[in-house]
Structures are given as structure tokens and as C-alpha cells.
PDB file of N, H, CA, C and O in Angstrom:
ATOM      1  N   MET A   1      98.917  66.406 -40.585  1.00  0.00           N
ATOM      2  CA  MET A   1      97.340  66.904 -40.314  1.00  0.00           C
ATOM      3  C   MET A   1      97.237  66.176 -38.962  1.00  0.00           C
ATOM      4  O   MET A   1      96.642  66.728 -38.038  1.00  0.00           O
ATOM      5  N   ALA A   2      98.042  64.412 -38.736  1.00  0.00           N
ATOM      6  H   ALA A   2      98.526  63.963 -39.488  1.00  0.00           H
ATOM      7  CA  ALA A   2      96.954  63.828 -38.067  1.00  0.00           C
ATOM      8  C   ALA A   2      97.503  64.507 -36.530  1.00  0.00           C
ATOM      9  O   ALA A   2      96.785  64.436 -35.532  1.00  0.00           O
ATOM     10  N   GLU A   3      99.210  65.326 -36.499  1.00  0.00           N
ATOM     11  H   GLU A   3      99.793  65.383 -37.309  1.00  0.00           H
ATOM     12  CA  GLU A   3      99.445  66.032 -35.355  1.00  0.00           C
ATOM     13  C   GLU A   3      98.118  67.414 -34.888  1.00  0.00           C
ATOM     14  O   GLU A   3      97.652  67.697 -33.784  1.00  0.00           O
ATOM     15  N   TYR A   4      97.892  67.915 -36.036  1.00  0.00           N
ATOM     16  H   TYR A   4      98.270  67.686 -36.933  1.00  0.00           H
ATOM     17  CA  TYR A   4      97.047  69.410 -35.863  1.00  0.00           C
ATOM     18  C   TYR A   4      95.465  68.568 -35.260  1.00  0.00           C
ATOM     19  O   TYR A   4      94.812  69.005 -34.313  1.00  0.00           O
ATOM     20  N   TYR A   5      95.126  67.424 -35.987  1.00  0.00           N
ATOM     21  H   TYR A   5      95.657  67.069 -36.757  1.00  0.00           H
ATOM     22  CA  TYR A   5      93.863  66.987 -35.352  1.00  0.00           C
ATOM     23  C   TYR A   5      94.593  66.167 -33.794  1.00  0.00           C
ATOM     24  O   TYR A   5      93.581  66.168 -33.094  1.00  0.00           O
ATOM     25  N   ARG A   6      95.356  65.718 -33.191  1.00  0.00           N
ATOM     26  H   ARG A   6      96.178  65.717 -33.760  1.00  0.00           H
ATOM     27  CA  ARG A   6      95.280  65.511 -32.074  1.00  0.00           C
ATOM     28  C   ARG A   6      95.568  66.031 -31.465  1.00  0.00           C
ATOM     29  O   ARG A   6      95.289  65.590 -30.350  1.00  0.00           O
ATOM     30  N   GLU A   7      96.345  67.375 -31.440  1.00  0.00           N
ATOM     31  H   GLU A   7      96.572  67.733 -32.345  1.00  0.00           H
ATOM     32  CA  GLU A   7      96.693  68.745 -30.718  1.00  0.00           C
ATOM     33  C   GLU A   7      94.706  69.231 -30.678  1.00  0.00           C
ATOM     34  O   GLU A   7      94.321  69.732 -29.622  1.00  0.00           O
ATOM     35  N   ARG A   8      93.871  69.079 -31.577  1.00  0.00           N
ATOM     36  H   ARG A   8      94.183  68.672 -32.436  1.00  0.00           H
ATOM     37  CA  ARG A   8      93.056  69.826 -31.392  1.00  0.00           C
ATOM     38  C   ARG A   8      91.914  69.567 -30.791  1.00  0.00           C
ATOM     39  O   ARG A   8      91.106  70.379 -30.341  1.00  0.00           O
ATOM     40  N   ASP A   9      91.833  67.647 -30.797  1.00  0.00           N
ATOM     41  H   ASP A   9      92.490  66.987 -31.162  1.00  0.00           H
ATOM     42  CA  ASP A   9      90.864  66.877 -29.364  1.00  0.00           C
ATOM     43  C   ASP A   9      91.512  66.458 -28.458  1.00  0.00           C
ATOM     44  O   ASP A   9      91.127  65.598 -27.665  1.00  0.00           O
ATOM     45  N   THR A  10      92.942  67.193 -28.450  1.00  0.00           N
ATOM     46  H   THR A  10      93.255  67.892 -29.094  1.00  0.00           H
ATOM     47  CA  THR A  10      93.193  67.317 -26.727  1.00  0.00           C
ATOM     48  C   THR A  10      93.129  68.365 -25.967  1.00  0.00           C
ATOM     49  O   THR A  10      92.965  68.319 -24.748  1.00  0.00           O
ATOM     50  N   GLU A  11      93.289  69.658 -26.818  1.00  0.00           N
ATOM     51  H   GLU A  11      93.422  69.695 -27.809  1.00  0.00           H
ATOM     52  CA  GLU A  11      93.763  70.954 -26.044  1.00  0.00           C
ATOM     53  C   GLU A  11      92.450  71.686 -26.509  1.00  0.00           C
ATOM     54  O   GLU A  11      92.309  72.855 -26.152  1.00  0.00           O
ATOM     55  N   PHE A  12      91.726  71.241 -27.080  1.00  0.00           N
ATOM     56  H   PHE A  12      91.840  70.291 -27.370  1.00  0.00           H
ATOM     57  CA  PHE A  12      90.066  72.027 -27.602  1.00  0.00           C
ATOM     58  C   PHE A  12      90.828  73.396 -28.365  1.00  0.00           C
ATOM     59  O   PHE A  12      90.196  74.448 -28.463  1.00  0.00           O
ATOM     60  N   ILE A  13      92.031  73.294 -28.814  1.00  0.00           N
ATOM     61  H   ILE A  13      92.545  72.439 -28.735  1.00  0.00           H
ATOM     62  CA  ILE A  13      92.032  74.817 -29.558  1.00  0.00           C
ATOM     63  C   ILE A  13      91.760  74.482 -31.054  1.00  0.00           C
ATOM     64  O   ILE A  13      91.923  73.290 -31.311  1.00  0.00           O
ATOM     65  N   GLU A  14      91.520  74.980 -31.715  1.00  0.00           N
ATOM     66  H   GLU A  14      91.387  75.949 -31.507  1.00  0.00           H
ATOM     67  CA  GLU A  14      91.368  74.776 -33.119  1.00  0.00           C
ATOM     68  C   GLU A  14      92.831  76.028 -33.947  1.00  0.00           C
ATOM     69  O   GLU A  14      92.347  77.159 -33.888  1.00  0.00           O
ATOM     70  N   TYR A  15      93.321  76.054 -34.170  1.00  0.00           N
ATOM     71  H   TYR A  15      93.714  75.136 -34.218  1.00  0.00           H
ATOM     72  CA  TYR A  15      94.919  76.548 -34.908  1.00  0.00           C
ATOM     73  C   TYR A  15      94.241  77.310 -36.181  1.00  0.00           C
ATOM     74  O   TYR A  15      93.364  76.708 -36.801  1.00  0.00           O
ATOM     75  N   THR A  16      94.557  78.380 -36.510  1.00  0.00           N
ATOM     76  H   THR A  16      95.269  78.870 -36.007  1.00  0.00           H
ATOM     77  CA  THR A  16      94.724  78.677 -37.585  1.00  0.00           C
ATOM     78  C   THR A  16      95.626  78.151 -38.752  1.00  0.00           C
ATOM     79  O   THR A  16      96.845  78.115 -38.586  1.00  0.00           O
ATOM     80  N   ILE A  17      95.209  77.852 -39.615  1.00  0.00           N
ATOM     81  H   ILE A  17      94.218  77.881 -39.749  1.00  0.00           H
ATOM     82  CA  ILE A  17      96.312  77.039 -41.105  1.00  0.00           C
ATOM     83  C   ILE A  17      97.136  77.950 -41.290  1.00  0.00           C
ATOM     84  O   ILE A  17      98.083  77.447 -41.896  1.00  0.00           O
ATOM     85  N   LYS A  18      97.366  79.341 -41.053  1.00  0.00           N
ATOM     86  H   LYS A  18      96.597  79.749 -40.561  1.00  0.00           H
ATOM     87  CA  LYS A  18      98.718  79.835 -41.175  1.00  0.00           C
ATOM     88  C   LYS A  18      99.306  79.351 -39.856  1.00  0.00           C
ATOM     89  O   LYS A  18     100.416  78.939 -40.193  1.00  0.00           O
ATOM     90  N   HIS A  19      99.170  79.150 -38.399  1.00  0.00           N
ATOM     91  H   HIS A  19      98.268  79.484 -38.125  1.00  0.00           H
ATOM     92  CA  HIS A  19     100.078  78.781 -37.714  1.00  0.00           C
ATOM     93  C   HIS A  19     100.310  77.463 -37.699  1.00  0.00           C
ATOM     94  O   HIS A  19     101.345  77.157 -37.108  1.00  0.00           O
ATOM     95  N   VAL A  20      99.406  76.182 -38.361  1.00  0.00           N
ATOM     96  H   VAL A  20      98.565  76.431 -38.841  1.00  0.00           H
ATOM     97  CA  VAL A  20     100.136  75.204 -38.684  1.00  0.00           C
ATOM     98  C   VAL A  20     100.949  75.034 -39.633  1.00  0.00           C
ATOM     99  O   VAL A  20     101.739  74.091 -39.675  1.00  0.00           O
ATOM    100  N   LEU A  21     100.860  75.846 -40.424  1.00  0.00           N
ATOM    101  H   LEU A  21     100.219  76.613 -40.390  1.00  0.00           H
ATOM    102  CA  LEU A  21     101.698  76.254 -41.772  1.00  0.00           C
ATOM    103  C   LEU A  21     103.431  76.430 -41.280  1.00  0.00           C
ATOM    104  O   LEU A  21     104.386  75.769 -41.687  1.00  0.00           O
ATOM    105  N   LYS A  22     103.417  77.808 -40.053  1.00  0.00           N
ATOM    106  H   LYS A  22     102.641  78.346 -39.723  1.00  0.00           H
ATOM    107  CA  LYS A  22     104.480  78.124 -39.865  1.00  0.00           C
ATOM    108  C   LYS A  22     104.854  77.345 -38.739  1.00  0.00           C
ATOM    109  O   LYS A  22     106.062  77.438 -38.522  1.00  0.00           O
ATOM    110  N   ASN A  23     104.125  76.462 -37.787  1.00  0.00           N
ATOM    111  H   ASN A  23     103.144  76.387 -37.963  1.00  0.00           H
ATOM    112  CA  ASN A  23     105.132  74.969 -37.130  1.00  0.00           C
ATOM    113  C   ASN A  23     105.379  74.224 -38.214  1.00  0.00           C
ATOM    114  O   ASN A  23     106.555  74.555 -38.365  1.00  0.00           O
ATOM    115  N   ILE A  24     105.150  73.403 -39.163  1.00  0.00           N
ATOM    116  H   ILE A  24     104.194  73.133 -39.041  1.00  0.00           H
ATOM    117  CA  ILE A  24     105.801  73.182 -40.384  1.00  0.00           C
ATOM    118  C   ILE A  24     106.945  73.261 -40.912  1.00  0.00           C
ATOM    119  O   ILE A  24     107.883  72.492 -41.125  1.00  0.00           O
ATOM    120  N   LEU A  25     106.616  74.731 -41.154  1.00  0.00           N
ATOM    121  H   LEU A  25     105.854  75.356 -40.981  1.00  0.00           H
ATOM    122  CA  LEU A  25     108.152  75.145 -42.016  1.00  0.00           C
ATOM    123  C   LEU A  25     109.234  75.264 -41.044  1.00  0.00           C
ATOM    124  O   LEU A  25     110.357  75.219 -41.547  1.00  0.00           O
ATOM    125  N   GLU A  26     109.167  75.434 -39.512  1.00  0.00           N
ATOM    126  H   GLU A  26     108.255  75.471 -39.103  1.00  0.00           H
ATOM    127  CA  GLU A  26     109.827  75.795 -38.400  1.00  0.00           C
ATOM    128  C   GLU A  26     110.332  74.418 -38.490  1.00  0.00           C
ATOM    129  O   GLU A  26     111.427  74.261 -39.031  1.00  0.00           O
ATOM    130  N   GLU A  27     109.719  73.438 -38.058  1.00  0.00           N
ATOM    131  H   GLU A  27     108.830  73.566 -37.619  1.00  0.00           H
ATOM    132  CA  GLU A  27     110.616  72.140 -38.440  1.00  0.00           C
ATOM    133  C   GLU A  27     110.904  71.393 -39.513  1.00  0.00           C
ATOM    134  O   GLU A  27     110.869  70.174 -39.682  1.00  0.00           O
ATOM    135  N   LYS A  28     111.192  72.278 -40.212  1.00  0.00           N
ATOM    136  H   LYS A  28     111.220  73.268 -40.075  1.00  0.00           H
ATOM    137  CA  LYS A  28     111.879  71.805 -41.298  1.00  0.00           C
ATOM    138  C   LYS A  28     113.107  72.303 -41.597  1.00  0.00           C
ATOM    139  O   LYS A  28     113.901  72.051 -42.503  1.00  0.00           O
ATOM    140  N   GLY A  29     113.126  73.099 -40.626  1.00  0.00           N
ATOM    141  H   GLY A  29     112.480  73.304 -39.890  1.00  0.00           H
ATOM    142  CA  GLY A  29     114.163  74.591 -40.452  1.00  0.00           C
ATOM    143  C   GLY A  29     113.846  75.727 -40.975  1.00  0.00           C
ATOM    144  O   GLY A  29     114.463  76.762 -40.723  1.00  0.00           O
ATOM    145  N   TYR A  30     112.894  75.659 -41.725  1.00  0.00           N
ATOM    146  H   TYR A  30     112.393  74.818 -41.930  1.00  0.00           H
ATOM    147  CA  TYR A  30     112.892  77.573 -41.980  1.00  0.00           C
ATOM    148  C   TYR A  30     112.136  78.453 -40.688  1.00  0.00           C
ATOM    149  O   TYR A  30     110.913  78.535 -40.571  1.00  0.00           O
ATOM    150  N   LEU A  31     112.984  78.995 -39.889  1.00  0.00           N
ATOM    151  H   LEU A  31     113.977  78.928 -39.983  1.00  0.00           H
ATOM    152  CA  LEU A  31     112.823  79.470 -38.596  1.00  0.00           C
ATOM    153  C   LEU A  31     112.367  80.922 -39.302  1.00  0.00           C
ATOM    154  O   LEU A  31     111.652  81.538 -38.511  1.00  0.00           O
ATOM    155  N   ALA A  32     112.534  81.515 -40.328  1.00  0.00           N
ATOM    156  H   ALA A  32     113.115  81.015 -40.970  1.00  0.00           H
ATOM    157  CA  ALA A  32     112.556  82.941 -39.782  1.00  0.00           C
ATOM    158  C   ALA A  32     111.460  83.176 -41.285  1.00  0.00           C
ATOM    159  O   ALA A  32     111.802  83.963 -42.167  1.00  0.00           O
ATOM    160  N   VAL A  33     110.253  82.434 -41.369  1.00  0.00           N
ATOM    161  H   VAL A  33     109.974  81.794 -40.652  1.00  0.00           H
ATOM    162  CA  VAL A  33     109.524  82.962 -43.185  1.00  0.00           C
ATOM    163  C   VAL A  33     109.032  84.683 -42.129  1.00  0.00           C
ATOM    164  O   VAL A  33     109.270  84.955 -40.953  1.00  0.00           O
ATOM    165  N   PRO A  34     108.571  85.199 -42.816  1.00  0.00           N
ATOM    166  CA  PRO A  34     107.950  86.727 -43.050  1.00  0.00           C
ATOM    167  C   PRO A  34     106.669  86.024 -42.706  1.00  0.00           C
ATOM    168  O   PRO A  34     106.373  84.851 -42.933  1.00  0.00           O
ATOM    169  N   ASP A  35     105.811  87.167 -41.985  1.00  0.00           N
ATOM    170  H   ASP A  35     106.052  88.120 -41.801  1.00  0.00           H
ATOM    171  CA  ASP A  35     104.312  86.872 -42.087  1.00  0.00           C
ATOM    172  C   ASP A  35     103.862  87.391 -43.167  1.00  0.00           C
ATOM    173  O   ASP A  35     103.180  86.529 -43.721  1.00  0.00           O
ATOM    174  N   LYS A  36     103.880  88.430 -43.821  1.00  0.00           N
ATOM    175  H   LYS A  36     104.434  89.130 -43.370  1.00  0.00           H
ATOM    176  CA  LYS A  36     103.499  88.326 -45.035  1.00  0.00           C
ATOM    177  C   LYS A  36     103.612  87.509 -46.459  1.00  0.00           C
ATOM    178  O   LYS A  36     102.914  87.632 -47.465  1.00  0.00           O
ATOM    179  N   THR A  37     104.728  86.631 -46.206  1.00  0.00           N
ATOM    180  H   THR A  37     105.294  86.530 -45.388  1.00  0.00           H
ATOM    181  CA  THR A  37     105.254  85.165 -47.423  1.00  0.00           C
ATOM    182  C   THR A  37     104.269  84.446 -46.753  1.00  0.00           C
ATOM    183  O   THR A  37     103.496  84.153 -47.665  1.00  0.00           O
ATOM    184  N   LEU A  38     103.785  83.946 -45.647  1.00  0.00           N
ATOM    185  H   LEU A  38     104.413  84.184 -44.906  1.00  0.00           H
ATOM    186  CA  LEU A  38     103.041  83.258 -44.972  1.00  0.00           C
ATOM    187  C   LEU A  38     101.700  83.688 -45.525  1.00  0.00           C
ATOM    188  O   LEU A  38     100.836  82.945 -45.990  1.00  0.00           O
ATOM    189  N   THR A  39     101.670  84.726 -45.428  1.00  0.00           N
ATOM    190  H   THR A  39     102.372  85.330 -45.050  1.00  0.00           H
ATOM    191  CA  THR A  39      99.896  85.344 -45.733  1.00  0.00           C
ATOM    192  C   THR A  39      99.627  85.525 -47.479  1.00  0.00           C
ATOM    193  O   THR A  39      98.613  85.534 -48.176  1.00  0.00           O
ATOM    194  N   ASP A  40     100.874  85.640 -47.715  1.00  0.00           N
ATOM    195  H   ASP A  40     101.698  85.632 -47.148  1.00  0.00           H
ATOM    196  CA  ASP A  40     100.264  85.594 -49.148  1.00  0.00           C
ATOM    197  C   ASP A  40     100.684  83.956 -50.014  1.00  0.00           C
ATOM    198  O   ASP A  40     100.764  83.807 -51.233  1.00  0.00           O
ATOM    199  N   ALA A  41     100.880  82.982 -49.041  1.00  0.00           N
ATOM    200  H   ALA A  41     100.815  83.104 -48.051  1.00  0.00           H
ATOM    201  CA  ALA A  41     101.379  81.659 -49.890  1.00  0.00           C
ATOM    202  C   ALA A  41      99.786  81.275 -49.367  1.00  0.00           C
ATOM    203  O   ALA A  41      99.214  80.577 -50.204  1.00  0.00           O
ATOM    204  N   LEU A  42      99.081  81.538 -48.343  1.00  0.00           N
ATOM    205  H   LEU A  42      99.545  82.105 -47.663  1.00  0.00           H
ATOM    206  CA  LEU A  42      97.497  80.599 -48.215  1.00  0.00           C
ATOM    207  C   LEU A  42      97.018  81.787 -49.143  1.00  0.00           C
ATOM    208  O   LEU A  42      96.782  81.202 -50.201  1.00  0.00           O
ATOM    209  N   ALA A  43      96.721  83.232 -49.357  1.00  0.00           N
ATOM    210  H   ALA A  43      96.913  83.707 -48.498  1.00  0.00           H
ATOM    211  CA  ALA A  43      96.050  83.278 -50.058  1.00  0.00           C
ATOM    212  C   ALA A  43      96.053  82.798 -51.529  1.00  0.00           C
ATOM    213  O   ALA A  43      94.999  82.801 -52.166  1.00  0.00           O
ATOM    214  N   ASP A  44      97.117  82.420 -52.034  1.00  0.00           N
ATOM    215  H   ASP A  44      97.972  82.418 -51.517  1.00  0.00           H
ATOM    216  CA  ASP A  44      97.141  81.887 -53.228  1.00  0.00           C
ATOM    217  C   ASP A  44      96.963  80.380 -53.333  1.00  0.00           C
ATOM    218  O   ASP A  44      96.650  79.821 -54.384  1.00  0.00           O
ATOM    219  N   MET A  45      97.158  79.828 -52.308  1.00  0.00           N
ATOM    220  H   MET A  45      97.412  80.283 -51.455  1.00  0.00           H
ATOM    221  CA  MET A  45      96.383  78.341 -51.823  1.00  0.00           C
ATOM    222  C   MET A  45      94.905  78.764 -52.300  1.00  0.00           C
ATOM    223  O   MET A  45      94.362  78.413 -53.348  1.00  0.00           O
ATOM    224  N   HIS A  46      94.410  79.544 -51.363  1.00  0.00           N
ATOM    225  H   HIS A  46      94.851  79.829 -50.512  1.00  0.00           H
ATOM    226  CA  HIS A  46      92.942  79.611 -51.066  1.00  0.00           C
ATOM    227  C   HIS A  46      92.535  80.324 -52.520  1.00  0.00           C
ATOM    228  O   HIS A  46      91.309  80.365 -52.612  1.00  0.00           O
ATOM    229  N   LEU A  47      92.899  80.635 -53.153  1.00  0.00           N
ATOM    230  H   LEU A  47      93.895  80.602 -53.079  1.00  0.00           H
ATOM    231  CA  LEU A  47      92.485  80.970 -54.783  1.00  0.00           C
ATOM    232  C   LEU A  47      92.168  79.542 -55.359  1.00  0.00           C
ATOM    233  O   LEU A  47      91.113  79.293 -55.943  1.00  0.00           O
ATOM    234  N   ILE A  48      92.755  79.006 -55.234  1.00  0.00           N
ATOM    235  H   ILE A  48      93.612  79.208 -54.759  1.00  0.00           H
ATOM    236  CA  ILE A  48      92.674  77.243 -56.078  1.00  0.00           C
ATOM    237  C   ILE A  48      91.197  76.426 -55.250  1.00  0.00           C
ATOM    238  O   ILE A  48      90.158  76.007 -55.761  1.00  0.00           O
ATOM    239  N   THR A  49      91.581  76.433 -54.032  1.00  0.00           N
ATOM    240  H   THR A  49      92.425  76.773 -53.618  1.00  0.00           H
ATOM    241  CA  THR A  49      90.977  75.472 -52.825  1.00  0.00           C
ATOM    242  C   THR A  49      89.667  75.952 -52.766  1.00  0.00           C
ATOM    243  O   THR A  49      88.597  75.375 -52.574  1.00  0.00           O
ATOM    244  N   GLN A  50      89.918  76.961 -52.941  1.00  0.00           N
ATOM    245  H   GLN A  50      90.788  77.429 -53.097  1.00  0.00           H
ATOM    246  CA  GLN A  50      87.993  78.193 -52.267  1.00  0.00           C
ATOM    247  C   GLN A  50      87.167  77.417 -53.796  1.00  0.00           C
ATOM    248  O   GLN A  50      86.015  77.048 -53.565  1.00  0.00           O
ATOM    249  N   ALA A  51      87.449  77.278 -54.609  1.00  0.00           N
ATOM    250  H   ALA A  51      88.385  77.578 -54.796  1.00  0.00           H
ATOM    251  CA  ALA A  51      86.540  76.618 -56.027  1.00  0.00           C
ATOM    252  C   ALA A  51      86.405  75.372 -55.799  1.00  0.00           C
ATOM    253  O   ALA A  51      86.342  74.767 -56.869  1.00  0.00           O
ATOM    254  N   HIS A  52      86.294  74.389 -54.502  1.00  0.00           N
ATOM    255  H   HIS A  52      86.345  74.881 -53.632  1.00  0.00           H
ATOM    256  CA  HIS A  52      85.986  73.114 -54.528  1.00  0.00           C
ATOM    257  C   HIS A  52      85.487  73.024 -53.225  1.00  0.00           C
ATOM    258  O   HIS A  52      85.118  72.012 -52.631  1.00  0.00           O
ATOM    259  N   TRP A  53      85.524  74.741 -52.656  1.00  0.00           N
ATOM    260  H   TRP A  53      85.824  75.563 -53.139  1.00  0.00           H
ATOM    261  CA  TRP A  53      84.378  74.091 -51.335  1.00  0.00           C
ATOM    262  C   TRP A  53      83.171  73.996 -51.285  1.00  0.00           C
ATOM    263  O   TRP A  53      82.606  74.575 -52.213  1.00  0.00           O
ATOM    264  N   ILE A  54      82.554  73.518 -50.604  1.00  0.00           N
ATOM    265  H   ILE A  54      83.013  73.048 -49.849  1.00  0.00           H
ATOM    266  CA  ILE A  54      81.097  72.664 -50.577  1.00  0.00           C
ATOM    267  C   ILE A  54      80.383  72.903 -49.355  1.00  0.00           C
ATOM    268  O   ILE A  54      81.274  72.671 -48.538  1.00  0.00           O
ATOM    269  N   PRO A  55      79.475  73.179 -48.760  1.00  0.00           N
ATOM    270  CA  PRO A  55      78.495  73.448 -47.667  1.00  0.00           C
ATOM    271  C   PRO A  55      78.139  72.224 -47.252  1.00  0.00           C
ATOM    272  O   PRO A  55      77.698  71.380 -48.032  1.00  0.00           O
ATOM    273  N   GLU A  56      78.292  72.032 -46.054  1.00  0.00           N
ATOM    274  H   GLU A  56      78.650  72.718 -45.420  1.00  0.00           H
ATOM    275  CA  GLU A  56      78.428  70.549 -45.221  1.00  0.00           C
ATOM    276  C   GLU A  56      76.764  70.476 -45.124  1.00  0.00           C
ATOM    277  O   GLU A  56      76.098  71.465 -44.816  1.00  0.00           O
ATOM    278  N   THR A  57      76.313  69.472 -45.358  1.00  0.00           N
ATOM    279  H   THR A  57      76.854  68.669 -45.608  1.00  0.00           H
ATOM    280  CA  THR A  57      75.224  68.700 -45.194  1.00  0.00           C
ATOM    281  C   THR A  57      74.117  69.587 -44.271  1.00  0.00           C
ATOM    282  O   THR A  57      73.099  70.038 -44.798  1.00  0.00           O
ATOM    283  N   ASP A  58      74.417  69.786 -42.862  1.00  0.00           N
ATOM    284  H   ASP A  58      75.243  69.419 -42.434  1.00  0.00           H
ATOM    285  CA  ASP A  58      73.579  70.250 -42.022  1.00  0.00           C
ATOM    286  C   ASP A  58      73.979  71.866 -42.067  1.00  0.00           C
ATOM    287  O   ASP A  58      73.476  72.488 -41.132  1.00  0.00           O
ATOM    288  N   THR A  59      74.766  72.643 -42.953  1.00  0.00           N
ATOM    289  H   THR A  59      75.175  72.138 -43.713  1.00  0.00           H
ATOM    290  CA  THR A  59      74.682  74.096 -43.379  1.00  0.00           C
ATOM    291  C   THR A  59      72.925  74.366 -43.185  1.00  0.00           C
ATOM    292  O   THR A  59      71.925  73.700 -43.453  1.00  0.00           O
ATOM    293  N   ILE A  60      73.196  75.823 -42.522  1.00  0.00           N
ATOM    294  H   ILE A  60      74.008  76.365 -42.303  1.00  0.00           H
ATOM    295  CA  ILE A  60      71.730  76.214 -42.369  1.00  0.00           C
ATOM    296  C   ILE A  60      72.203  77.579 -43.268  1.00  0.00           C
ATOM    297  O   ILE A  60      73.363  77.985 -43.345  1.00  0.00           O
ATOM    298  N   GLN A  61      71.023  78.182 -43.925  1.00  0.00           N
ATOM    299  H   GLN A  61      70.081  77.852 -43.862  1.00  0.00           H
ATOM    300  CA  GLN A  61      71.313  79.056 -45.118  1.00  0.00           C
ATOM    301  C   GLN A  61      70.874  80.228 -44.275  1.00  0.00           C
ATOM    302  O   GLN A  61      69.853  80.192 -43.589  1.00  0.00           O
ATOM    303  N   LEU A  62      71.657  81.237 -44.348  1.00  0.00           N
ATOM    304  H   LEU A  62      72.487  81.267 -44.905  1.00  0.00           H
ATOM    305  CA  LEU A  62      71.416  82.466 -43.673  1.00  0.00           C
ATOM    306  C   LEU A  62      70.962  83.701 -44.913  1.00  0.00           C
ATOM    307  O   LEU A  62      71.321  83.681 -46.090  1.00  0.00           O
ATOM    308  N   SER A  63      70.173  84.630 -44.321  1.00  0.00           N
ATOM    309  H   SER A  63      69.881  84.647 -43.365  1.00  0.00           H
ATOM    310  CA  SER A  63      70.084  85.771 -45.421  1.00  0.00           C
ATOM    311  C   SER A  63      70.872  86.737 -45.016  1.00  0.00           C
ATOM    312  O   SER A  63      71.065  86.976 -43.824  1.00  0.00           O
ATOM    313  N   SER A  64      71.590  87.616 -46.326  1.00  0.00           N
ATOM    314  H   SER A  64      71.432  87.422 -47.295  1.00  0.00           H
ATOM    315  CA  SER A  64      72.282  88.604 -46.142  1.00  0.00           C
ATOM    316  C   SER A  64      71.759  89.460 -46.157  1.00  0.00           C
ATOM    317  O   SER A  64      72.572  90.246 -46.644  1.00  0.00           O
ATOM    318  N   ASP A  65      70.625  90.152 -45.908  1.00  0.00           N
ATOM    319  H   ASP A  65      69.965  89.513 -45.512  1.00  0.00           H
ATOM    320  CA  ASP A  65      69.631  91.197 -45.792  1.00  0.00           C
ATOM    321  C   ASP A  65      70.028  91.462 -43.967  1.00  0.00           C
ATOM    322  O   ASP A  65      69.417  92.313 -43.320  1.00  0.00           O
TER     323      ASP A  65
END
């Protein structure tokens, strides 16, 4: 994650979590992980983590109309 933040702050590009996960897996030797596997793994992770997401203190409420 430190590398992600360093790149984001120097390149001014915020990569998707899928991109970050793919790069980490490649560094660990998993060079041909299918896209669907990455997508499914991240969907499973988000099922758990979304329950703990909270809005930032400066979030502006938007109308759904």
C-alpha cells in the first residue's frame, strides 16, 4: 500500500484496487490470473468491507430525486 500511495502522490494517478491487486499478484509470481478471478475476489472482499464504510466528515448529502 505504501507503494500505491507513493505512486499516486508522484504520478497523480489513482489506480483501481483491481490494478493494485493484479500488480501485487504478479510480483508474487502469479502472472496469468484471469480477470474474472480478480473481479470475483474483489466482489467478495467488498461484501465484507462495505458494511464498515462510513462517509467522510465533509461529505455532502445528495438528493436521489
